[in-house]
C-alpha positions in Angstrom: 76.8 -30.1 74.9 79.1 -29.7 78.3 80.9 -26.5 76.2 77.6 -24.5 75.5 76.5 -25.2 79.5 79.2 -22.7 79.9 79.2 -20.8 77.1 76.1 -19.1 77.3 75.8 -15.6 78.4 74.9 -15.0 82.2 72.2 -12.4 81.2 70.4 -15.7 80.7 70.5 -16.4 84.3 69.2 -12.5 85.3 65.8 -12.8 83.5 63.1 -11.9 86.1 65.4 -10.8 88.7 64.6 -7.8 90.5 66.5 -4.1 90.0 69.1 -3.2 92.7 68.2 -0.4 94.9 70.9 2.1 95.6 72.1 3.0 98.8 74.8 5.7 98.6 77.7 5.2 100.5 77.2 8.3 102.8 74.1 6.7 104.3 74.4 5.5 107.5 73.6 2.4 109.3 70.4 3.1 110.5 69.6 4.1 106.7 70.6 0.7 105.4 68.3 -0.5 108.4 65.3 1.4 107.2 65.9 0.2 103.9 66.0 -3.1 104.6 62.9 -2.7 106.6 61.0 -1.2 103.4 62.0 -4.1 100.9 58.9 -6.2 99.5 60.8 -7.7 96.5 61.9 -10.9 98.6 65.4 -9.6 98.9 67.2 -9.9 102.1 69.9 -7.4 101.5 70.2 -3.9 100.0 73.0 -2.7 97.8 75.7 -0.1 98.5 76.9 2.2 95.9 79.4 4.9 95.2 78.6 8.5 95.7 78.2 8.4 91.6 76.0 5.5 91.6 78.0 3.8 89.1 79.7 1.1 91.0 78.7 -1.1 93.6 80.5 -1.5 96.8 78.9 -4.3 98.5 75.4 -5.3 99.9 74.3 -5.6 103.4 71.6 -7.5 105.1 70.3 -7.2 109.0 72.8 -9.6 109.9 75.3 -7.3 109.3 74.0 -4.4 111.4 73.5 -7.3 114.3 76.9 -8.2 114.0 78.2 -4.5 114.2 75.9 -3.8 117.1 77.2 -6.6 119.1 80.8 -5.9 118.4 83.1 -5.2 121.2 83.1 -1.4 120.5 79.7 -1.1 120.3 77.8 -3.5 122.7 77.5 -0.8 125.1 75.8 1.7 123.0 74.2 0.4 119.6 72.2 3.5 119.3 75.5 5.3 118.6 76.9 3.0 116.2 73.3 3.4 114.1 74.8 6.6 113.0 78.1 5.5 111.6 78.5 5.5 108.0 77.2 1.8 106.1 80.6 1.5 104.9 81.9 0.2 107.9 79.5 -3.0 107.5 81.4 -3.9 104.0 84.2 -5.8 103.7 87.6 -4.1 103.6 88.5 -5.9 100.4 86.9 -4.3 97.5 87.7 -7.1 94.9 85.3 -9.1 96.8 82.7 -7.5 94.2 82.6 -8.3 90.7 81.0 -7.0 87.7 80.0 -9.0 85.0 78.5 -7.5 81.6 75.2 -9.2 80.3 77.2 -10.8 77.2 79.9 -12.6 79.7 79.9 -16.4 79.5 78.4 -18.5 82.5 82.2 -19.8 82.6 83.4 -16.4 83.6 80.9 -16.1 86.7 82.1 -19.7 87.5 85.7 -18.5 87.6 85.2 -15.6 89.4 83.1 -17.4 92.2 85.8 -19.9 92.3 88.6 -17.1 92.8 86.6 -16.0 95.6 84.6 -13.5 94.6 81.7 -13.0 96.9 79.3 -11.0 95.2 78.7 -10.9 91.4 76.8 -7.9 89.8 75.3 -7.5 86.1 73.5 -4.7 84.2 69.8 -5.8 83.2 69.0 -5.3 79.6 66.3 -3.3 79.2 64.9 -1.1 76.4 63.9 1.7 79.3 66.9 3.0 81.5 66.2 3.5 85.1 64.2 6.4 86.5 67.6 8.5 87.5 68.5 7.7 83.6 71.3 4.8 84.6 71.9 1.3 84.2 69.8 -1.0 86.7 71.9 -4.0 88.0 70.8 -7.3 89.5 72.7 -10.1 91.7 74.3 -13.4 90.0 74.6 -16.1 93.0 76.3 -19.2 93.7 72.6 -20.7 93.5 71.8 -19.6 90.2 74.8 -20.9 88.8 73.9 -24.5 91.0 70.2 -24.2 89.4 71.7 -23.7 85.7 73.7 -26.9 85.9 71.0 -28.8 87.8 68.5 -28.1 85.0 71.2 -29.9 82.8 71.8 -32.7 84.9 72.4 -35.4 81.8 75.6 -33.4 81.1 76.8 -34.0 84.6 75.4 -37.0 85.4 78.4 -38.7 85.5 79.8 -36.9 88.1 76.6 -36.1 89.8 75.5 -39.7 90.8 78.8 -40.2 92.9 78.8 -39.6 96.6 80.2 -36.5 97.8 82.6 -38.2 100.3 84.2 -39.8 97.4 84.4 -36.4 95.2 86.6 -34.5 98.2 84.0 -31.9 98.6 82.8 -32.6 102.2 84.9 -30.1 104.3 85.9 -30.1 108.1 86.4 -26.5 108.4 83.4 -25.8 109.2 82.3 -23.4 112.1 80.6 -24.7 115.1 79.4 -23.6 119.0 78.4 -25.5 121.4 74.8 -25.1 122.8 75.6 -23.8 125.9 78.2 -21.6 124.9 77.2 -17.7 125.1 76.0 -17.1 121.5 78.1 -14.0 121.7 81.1 -15.9 121.6 80.2 -17.3 118.0 80.3 -13.8 116.8 83.4 -13.9 115.1 82.0 -17.6 113.7 79.0 -15.7 112.1 81.1 -12.8 110.6 82.7 -15.7 108.6 79.7 -17.5 107.9 78.4 -14.5 106.2 81.6 -14.3 103.7 81.2 -17.8 103.1 77.4 -17.7 102.9 77.5 -21.0 104.9 76.2 -20.8 108.7 77.1 -21.9 112.4 76.6 -25.2 113.3 75.2 -25.4 116.8 76.3 -29.0 118.5 76.2 -30.8 121.8 79.2 -31.4 123.9 79.8 -34.3 122.4 79.9 -33.5 118.7 76.3 -34.2 117.7 73.9 -31.4 115.4 71.0 -29.9 116.8 70.9 -26.5 114.6 72.3 -23.8 113.4 72.6 -19.9 113.5 72.3 -19.0 110.3 72.9 -15.6 108.8 70.0 -16.1 106.3 67.7 -16.8 108.8 68.6 -13.8 111.5 68.2 -11.5 108.0 64.7 -11.9 108.7 64.9 -10.5 112.0 64.8 -7.2 113.2 67.8 -5.2 114.8 66.2 -6.3 118.3 68.1 -10.0 117.7 71.3 -8.1 118.5 70.0 -8.0 122.5 69.1 -11.7 122.4 72.9 -12.5 120.5 74.5 -10.4 123.6 72.3 -12.0 125.9 71.5 -15.9 125.3 73.5 -18.7 125.1 73.7 -20.6 121.4 70.9 -22.8 122.0 68.5 -20.3 123.4 69.3 -17.7 120.9 68.2 -20.5 118.2 64.6 -20.6 120.1 64.4 -16.8 120.1 64.9 -16.7 116.7 62.6 -19.2 115.6 60.4 -16.6 117.2 61.0 -14.2 115.4 59.9 -11.2 114.2 57.3 -11.9 117.3 58.9 -13.6 120.0 56.5 -14.3 123.1 56.7 -11.6 126.0 58.7 -14.5 128.4 61.4 -14.4 125.6 61.4 -10.8 126.1 61.7 -10.4 130.0 64.1 -13.4 129.9 66.6 -11.4 127.4 66.2 -8.1 129.5 66.8 -9.8 132.6 70.4 -11.4 131.4 71.1 -7.9 130.2 70.6 -6.6 133.2 73.1 -9.2 135.0 75.6 -8.0 132.3 75.1 -4.4 132.9 74.4 -4.0 129.0 72.4 -0.8 129.2 72.6 0.1 125.9 71.2 -3.1 124.6 68.3 -2.9 126.7 67.6 0.5 125.7 67.6 -1.0 121.8 65.4 -3.7 122.9 62.9 -1.4 125.0 62.8 0.9 122.0 62.1 -1.8 119.6 59.4 -3.4 121.7 57.8 -0.4 122.8 57.1 0.5 119.0 55.8 -2.9 118.1 53.5 -3.5 121.2 49.8 -3.9 120.2 49.1 -1.9 123.6 51.3 -1.3 126.9 52.2 -4.1 128.8 51.0 -4.4 132.7 54.6 -3.9 135.2 53.7 -6.0 138.0 52.3 -8.9 136.3 54.0 -9.8 133.0 56.1 -12.5 134.3 52.7 -14.4 136.1 50.2 -14.2 132.9 50.3 -17.0 130.6 52.2 -16.3 127.9 49.2 -17.4 125.4 47.2 -14.3 126.6 50.1 -11.9 126.6 50.4 -9.2 124.1 52.9 -10.1 121.6 55.1 -8.0 119.2 53.4 -7.3 116.3 55.4 -9.1 113.3 56.9 -7.1 110.9 56.0 -8.6 107.1 58.1 -11.2 106.2 60.3 -10.9 103.2 59.6 -14.0 100.8 63.2 -14.2 99.5 64.3 -17.0 102.0 63.0 -20.7 102.4 63.0 -19.5 106.6 60.3 -17.1 105.8 58.5 -18.8 103.4 58.1 -22.4 104.4 58.9 -22.2 108.0 62.2 -24.0 108.6 63.3 -23.8 112.3 67.0 -23.3 113.2 67.1 -26.8 114.7 66.3 -27.9 111.5 69.2 -27.9 109.8 70.0 -29.3 106.0 72.1 -32.5 106.3 73.2 -35.2 104.3 75.3 -38.3 104.5 79.1 -39.1 102.9 77.4 -41.3 100.8 74.6 -39.0 99.5 74.7 -37.9 95.5 76.4 -35.0 94.6 72.8 -34.4 92.9 71.3 -35.2 95.8 72.6 -32.6 97.8 72.2 -30.1 95.2 68.5 -30.9 95.2 68.2 -30.4 99.0 70.2 -26.8 98.9 68.2 -25.6 96.1 64.8 -26.8 97.5 65.5 -25.2 101.0 67.3 -22.0 99.7 70.9 -22.2 101.4 74.0 -22.5 99.9 75.5 -25.6 102.0 74.4 -28.6 103.3 75.7 -30.2 106.6 77.4 -33.8 106.6 76.5 -35.9 109.4 77.1 -39.6 110.3 74.6 -42.2 111.2 75.0 -41.0 115.0 74.0 -37.5 113.8 77.7 -36.1 114.6 78.7 -33.5 112.6 81.4 -34.5 110.3 81.6 -31.6 107.5 79.9 -29.6 105.2 79.5 -29.4 101.4 79.1 -25.8 99.7 77.9 -24.5 96.7 81.6 -23.4 95.8 82.8 -26.9 96.3 80.2 -28.1 94.1 81.1 -25.9 91.5 84.6 -26.4 91.5 83.8 -30.3 90.8 81.7 -29.2 88.0 84.6 -26.8 86.6 86.7 -29.5 86.7 84.7 -31.8 84.6 84.4 -29.1 81.7 88.0 -28.5 81.6 88.4 -31.2 79.3 85.7 -30.2 77.0 88.0 -27.1 76.0 
């Protein structure tokens, strides 16, 4: 039974998945933004392809763009950075992308993820080729594999019922920032969270978890959130993200004020451009700060994509998904899948952050259980 669970074809996990829309490697960062804005299939990222459209170099999302705009070399002139090639957003290691054939076994996909592969792509089996006459591809994710194993819970019940603390899957090398720290100081941590498909914890001075800055939540924002990242504290950024894509004018004005204090005119121009393009009507220059925010014009919300739990269910940044060391592995799997995240924070009874459980760690435990079956 356990053998059949990992010997099935990966094509079985790809049924119903949307085909990737190629973005050529010659595109710019601005082109990637336009492509991301136009997505309506629930995906929060676009794939970057080689010039011949035969090789996928990686994938990018709004959060990749935001991190790039806020980098030390671009923060003074983010508008110029939009003209850079999209390749600057991709990991330098091309080995992080792996193609699997539809008839590859699920064990191959499992081992690839455990070896550090970040992006798995699989050709879609269809009778009709794509419009360009080529093969269509889809993503194969960590979530797909965890869901596959959860659907056969009887096979993994002996290990799934055990507490996560007893399975050594609670990692202590998570990334965290204090709520009063500048959000910009979390930029390296956010990049690491993107690569590990986790998140940046926001904690109090005594280590209690109060929320997170999640790449998947940021992916639902527009590029204007880069200005907020450059201006606000980590705690204030959480509040700003929770208002996106339609933060109140008071929040916009607060960000603009901070940007002026820091002399970040480039970010200010980016925010002004984004703001002016999405207002219902022009704002008064003299009474904005005095009007009640309930009667002030707000930014027109860009259509929310349905691919993330945050967009669909309204989970806020301070509502981080947590478990306890004694929580069972299956409970953690269910939590993560239900909330469309690939990790769960581990806290003690005082809500002090003690670790994180990630999908790769869960998959490693399951892989070890299958080893004896071969």
